NUGU-584919 format. One line per field, with one value per residue (C-alpha): x, y, z; residue number from 1. Coordinates in nm, 3 decimals. Example, Ala and Ser with C-alpha at 12.3 -4.5 7.8 and 13.67 -1.06 7.14 Angstrom:
NUGU-584919
px 1.230  1.367;
py -0.450  -0.106;
pz 0.780  0.714;
resi 1  2;
***
This chain:
NUGU-584919
px 0.000  0.140  0.200  -0.084  -0.327  -0.229  -0.276  -0.616  -0.739  -0.609  -0.782  -1.117  -1.072  -0.992  -1.303  -1.524  -1.395  -1.452  -1.822  -2.137  -2.220  -2.549  -2.728  -2.735  -3.098  -3.059  -2.797  -2.607  -2.806  -2.721  -3.061  -2.934  -2.649  -2.281  -2.164  -1.824  -1.715  -1.488  -1.353  -1.481  -1.238  -1.104  -1.187  -1.460  -1.404  -1.460  -1.685  -1.499  -1.715  -1.872  -1.544  -1.375  -1.664  -1.634  -1.265  -1.310  -1.601  -1.419  -1.114  -1.329  -1.520  -1.191  -1.053  -1.106  -1.113  -1.435  -1.650  -1.976  -2.104  -1.789  -1.890  -2.011  -1.904  -2.202  -2.098  -1.768  -1.829  -2.123  -2.352  -2.513  -2.824  -2.653  -2.392  -2.426  -2.552  -2.339  -2.381  -2.451  -2.159  -1.848  -1.541  -1.236  -0.980  -0.720  -0.443  -0.129  0.147  0.518  0.518  0.586  0.487  0.672  0.419  0.501  0.242  0.245  0.073  -0.124  -0.142  0.061  0.105  0.483  0.441  0.238  0.428  0.487  0.110  0.006  0.086  -0.153  -0.198  0.073  0.184  -0.083  0.191  0.383  0.079  -0.050  0.138  0.144  0.497  0.387  0.365  0.646  0.510  0.696  0.609  0.727  0.701  0.693  0.686  0.368  0.353  0.481  0.290  0.241  0.509  0.771  0.656  0.673  1.048  1.061  0.884  1.108  1.423  1.295  1.198  1.525  1.707  1.474  1.621  1.358  1.406  1.328  1.001  0.877  0.620  0.594  0.260  0.201  -0.081  -0.169  -0.390  -0.553  -0.311  -0.060  -0.263  -0.234  0.142  0.172  -0.022  0.206  0.506  0.367  0.314  0.634  0.857  0.713  1.022  1.101  0.730  0.743  0.854  0.509  0.259  -0.037  -0.152  -0.421  -0.599  -0.747  -0.973  -0.757  -0.799  -0.814  -1.036  -0.928  -1.168  -1.410  -1.271  -0.928  -1.079  -1.241  -0.950  -0.653  -0.624  -0.690  -0.435  -0.177  -0.227  -0.206  0.066  0.352  0.204  0.177  0.513  0.572  0.869  0.977  0.812  0.971  0.776  0.866  0.758  0.435  0.219  0.027  -0.303  -0.284  -0.243  -0.581  -0.785  -1.060  -1.003  -0.633  -0.684  -0.946  -0.767  -0.450  -0.633  -0.791  -0.454  -0.243  -0.355  -0.225  0.019  -0.167  0.103  -0.013  -0.330  -0.534  -0.767  -0.973  -1.125  -1.343  -1.466  -1.787  -2.009  -2.292  -2.235  -2.253  -1.961  -1.738  -1.441  -1.532  -1.255  -1.388  -1.755  -1.721  -1.575  -1.856  -2.114  -1.941  -1.924  -2.283  -2.385  -2.260  -2.337  -2.378  -2.165  -1.837  -1.571  -1.525  -1.261  -1.348  -1.662  -1.695  -1.744  -1.403  -1.203  -1.196  -0.902  -1.020  -0.987  -0.926  -1.124  -1.364  -1.316  -1.588  -1.688  -1.554  -1.800  -1.545  -1.427  -1.115  -0.883  -1.039  -1.014  -0.633  -0.497  -0.497  -0.566  -0.767  -0.456  -0.271  -0.257  -0.315  -0.583  -0.669  -0.805  -1.079  -1.209  -1.318  -1.683  -1.718  -1.925  -1.685  -1.312  -1.253  -1.068  -0.780  -0.562  -0.843  -0.905  -0.538  -0.513  -0.827  -0.690  -0.361  -0.525  -0.766  -0.483  -0.262  -0.546  -0.612  -0.247  -0.197  -0.513  -0.394  -0.054  -0.215  -0.399  -0.069;
py 0.000  0.340  0.619  0.819  0.529  0.494  0.865  0.864  0.571  0.737  1.065  0.896  0.694  1.010  1.189  0.885  0.826  1.186  1.127  0.996  1.161  1.344  1.269  1.568  1.681  1.969  2.070  2.393  2.678  3.015  3.157  3.360  3.610  3.534  3.547  3.594  3.509  3.768  3.828  4.155  4.435  4.290  4.482  4.366  4.241  4.442  4.283  4.234  3.953  4.137  4.243  3.912  3.725  3.951  3.865  3.494  3.458  3.635  3.412  3.100  3.190  3.224  2.890  2.621  2.352  2.491  2.577  2.411  2.156  2.142  2.416  2.772  3.044  2.981  2.616  2.708  3.035  3.041  3.343  3.403  3.617  3.926  3.948  4.269  4.202  4.319  4.681  4.635  4.542  4.373  4.583  4.482  4.251  4.437  4.599  4.538  4.789  4.714  4.595  4.224  3.995  3.719  3.476  3.230  2.961  2.814  2.473  2.357  2.091  1.776  1.896  1.882  1.514  1.457  1.689  1.405  1.359  1.720  2.077  2.376  2.498  2.257  2.333  2.602  2.861  2.689  2.678  3.024  3.177  3.522  3.664  3.920  3.651  3.422  3.148  2.922  2.694  2.786  2.454  2.468  2.193  1.990  1.892  2.208  2.491  2.828  3.009  2.755  2.782  3.160  3.108  2.894  3.165  3.439  3.249  3.183  3.547  3.675  3.475  3.582  3.815  4.048  4.274  4.642  4.619  4.308  4.295  3.994  3.817  3.529  3.279  3.036  2.731  2.596  2.622  2.785  3.107  3.094  3.039  3.347  3.563  3.449  3.545  3.895  3.948  3.778  3.949  4.300  4.453  4.183  4.152  4.504  4.332  4.172  4.361  4.125  3.801  3.577  3.307  3.021  2.808  2.935  2.807  3.165  3.089  2.726  2.433  2.267  1.938  2.022  2.084  1.742  1.550  1.692  1.409  1.140  1.293  1.309  0.940  0.841  1.081  0.851  0.581  0.812  0.764  0.969  0.937  1.304  1.451  1.483  1.546  1.915  2.063  1.863  2.174  2.172  2.046  2.280  2.576  2.491  2.501  2.767  2.905  2.951  3.095  3.352  3.455  3.508  3.722  3.931  3.991  4.045  4.316  4.242  4.488  4.761  4.785  4.454  4.404  4.095  3.886  3.576  3.313  3.074  2.730  2.545  2.312  2.061  1.718  1.540  1.754  1.664  1.429  1.087  1.111  1.448  1.350  1.252  1.596  1.759  1.574  1.672  2.039  2.033  2.047  2.407  2.487  2.307  2.586  2.403  2.241  1.916  2.055  2.421  2.630  2.899  3.168  3.081  3.130  3.512  3.730  4.022  4.355  4.198  4.173  3.885  3.758  3.495  3.138  2.857  2.574  2.311  2.105  2.186  1.983  2.037  2.416  2.400  2.045  1.872  1.528  1.407  1.440  1.176  0.811  0.707  0.570  0.924  0.996  0.742  0.934  1.233  1.238  1.602  1.626  1.878  1.934  2.259  2.522  2.591  2.760  3.003  3.064  3.137  3.371  3.557  3.597  3.734  3.979  4.105  4.154  4.328  4.559  4.649  4.713  4.932  5.133  5.193  5.302  5.556  5.708  5.819;
pz 0.000  -0.101  0.153  -0.002  0.033  0.397  0.452  0.281  0.489  0.805  0.716  0.661  0.979  1.177  1.058  1.106  1.457  1.555  1.607  1.447  1.119  1.095  0.769  0.534  0.526  0.281  0.029  -0.002  -0.151  -0.301  -0.202  0.092  0.127  0.173  0.533  0.693  1.048  1.213  1.559  1.706  1.629  1.305  0.985  0.744  0.391  0.076  -0.187  -0.515  -0.652  -0.945  -1.107  -1.032  -1.194  -1.498  -1.538  -1.468  -1.710  -1.993  -1.950  -1.929  -2.244  -2.431  -2.309  -2.576  -2.306  -2.156  -2.453  -2.544  -2.294  -2.083  -1.846  -1.814  -1.574  -1.346  -1.312  -1.149  -0.963  -0.724  -0.722  -0.383  -0.386  -0.247  -0.522  -0.715  -1.070  -1.363  -1.470  -1.838  -2.063  -1.924  -1.867  -2.070  -1.914  -1.706  -1.904  -1.701  -1.763  -1.766  -1.403  -1.366  -1.080  -0.899  -0.753  -0.476  -0.394  -0.041  -0.003  0.299  0.569  0.478  0.120  0.150  0.238  -0.079  -0.313  -0.559  -0.582  -0.643  -0.546  -0.563  -0.920  -1.031  -1.389  -1.419  -1.410  -1.688  -1.914  -1.822  -2.115  -1.957  -1.931  -1.673  -1.405  -1.295  -1.067  -0.825  -0.534  -0.184  -0.004  0.376  0.639  0.602  0.968  1.140  1.301  1.136  1.335  1.226  0.866  0.889  0.938  0.621  0.424  0.564  0.468  0.116  0.059  0.203  -0.064  -0.344  -0.603  -0.749  -1.047  -1.002  -1.192  -1.009  -0.732  -0.502  -0.457  -0.214  -0.269  0.010  -0.025  0.291  0.587  0.352  0.378  0.757  0.740  0.518  0.765  1.047  0.834  0.781  1.153  1.274  1.017  0.975  0.814  0.554  0.477  0.333  0.013  -0.023  -0.240  -0.193  -0.032  -0.178  0.021  -0.184  0.036  0.322  0.677  0.806  1.108  1.130  1.101  1.344  1.213  1.352  1.694  1.695  1.545  1.732  1.985  1.728  1.492  1.771  1.836  1.470  1.353  1.445  1.220  0.918  0.748  0.434  0.203  0.196  0.502  0.843  1.160  1.179  1.509  1.505  1.543  1.216  1.353  1.651  1.414  1.260  1.581  1.552  1.901  1.831  1.485  1.577  1.897  1.693  1.436  1.713  1.880  1.567  1.324  0.976  0.813  0.629  0.362  0.211  0.006  0.094  -0.124  -0.051  -0.281  -0.083  -0.186  -0.113  -0.308  -0.290  -0.144  -0.480  -0.599  -0.301  -0.338  -0.201  0.062  0.181  0.213  0.583  0.648  0.453  0.661  0.984  0.885  0.760  1.128  1.119  0.756  0.422  0.275  0.316  0.099  0.291  0.527  0.590  0.633  0.367  0.631  0.782  0.462  0.440  0.548  0.767  0.592  0.252  -0.070  -0.124  -0.480  -0.484  -0.406  -0.620  -0.677  -0.578  -0.284  -0.082  -0.304  -0.647  -0.627  -0.633  -0.671  -1.015  -0.870  -1.169  -1.385  -1.184  -1.282  -0.923  -0.695  -0.585  -0.934  -0.874  -0.572  -0.782  -0.883  -0.990  -1.310  -1.466  -1.428  -1.242  -1.451  -1.212  -1.472  -1.556  -1.186  -1.118  -1.417  -1.309  -0.955  -1.083  -1.324  -1.055  -0.804  -1.061  -1.165  -0.800  -0.721  -1.025  -0.958  -0.601  -0.729  -0.962  -0.664  -0.507;
resi 1  2  3  4  5  6  7  8  9  10  11  12  13  14  15  16  17  18  19  20  21  22  23  24  25  26  27  28  29  30  31  32  33  34  35  36  37  38  39  40  41  42  43  44  45  46  47  48  49  50  51  52  53  54  55  56  57  58  59  60  61  62  63  64  65  66  67  68  69  70  71  72  73  74  75  76  77  78  79  80  81  82  83  84  85  86  87  88  89  90  91  92  93  94  95  96  97  98  99  100  101  102  103  104  105  106  107  108  109  110  111  112  113  114  115  116  117  118  119  120  121  122  123  124  125  126  127  128  129  130  131  132  133  134  135  136  137  138  139  140  141  142  143  144  145  146  147  148  149  150  151  152  153  154  155  156  157  158  159  160  161  162  163  164  165  166  167  168  169  170  171  172  173  174  175  176  177  178  179  180  181  182  183  184  185  186  187  188  189  190  191  192  193  194  195  196  197  198  199  200  201  202  203  204  205  206  207  208  209  210  211  212  213  214  215  216  217  218  219  220  221  222  223  224  225  226  227  228  229  230  231  232  233  234  235  236  237  238  239  240  241  242  243  244  245  246  247  248  249  250  251  252  253  254  255  256  257  258  259  260  261  262  263  264  265  266  267  268  269  270  271  272  273  274  275  276  277  278  279  280  281  282  283  284  285  286  287  288  289  290  291  292  293  294  295  296  297  298  299  300  301  302  303  304  305  306  307  308  309  310  311  312  313  314  315  316  317  318  319  320  321  322  323  324  325  326  327  328  329  330  331  332  333  334  335  336  337  338  339  340  341  342  343  344  345  346  347  348  349  350  351  352  353  354  355  356  357  358  359  360  361  362;
***
């Protein structure tokens, strides 16, 4: 049995052992407004959904892989009933000037251990065919806490050589977004190099699943042996506890020099990866708006811009698992392959447009 198979079985066992699953009585709906959970005193999010949808839909329509019956914009980007409708004709795609962007993508919990399986937006950067964006992975410890991983990020950025016309963007998937926020707070001077941070299905407020699984994970962790993954400081699961996450956000205002963006994920149960369905059912007790590991309301950075809600589970929004000739490919039952490359390109164009508009204001 491969290490990934062992990990998958252990993950399902952990979730199943955490308590009896309540049957899902109703599916996720878009018929009420989006909601965000914040600690008192933290700033609210700005709604950028309309413009982000405009960019995403234009890119999707131009992608030959998603024309005809393969999927429309509404299939991949959820529209809750409070989203502002478009104001007539679409605006043109952002026209980025001579500024170039270096993009570093930070993966989440255990992803270092499974790097040979898939990394967030793997190969999307190579096939993006947009010379304005240079994309690399910044792999941190998959089993370490966020403060330890902040040190990894700091070391990597210290050694990064940027050209004069380059801006640095950090994208975090899952716990990777949390690790980035800890870096910004723990290293306020070096973090001045960061122009923007993007959370994609980020565990900003943690997950109720982590709270219920921490003891079980601690007992099983020594049996989870991965080929290229050391134990780190062992604090990864603790960093995902909701009480710890929200207390940290309340006590640590994020640097105002950085622009923040959040893309959340949630979907219906029939669109959830088979291995994540137990997690979906467990989170359904709180809300059917979840991605199998996180509640949608917990995925938004305080004071940032909300880009939208991907109609995808926690893995499908960023990890190209269906492209792998492995057992994991058989666990995917989504009716349509999620357009990760389009999503990444839309995020980058939106962020670049925002940064350049802010620069023109000064």
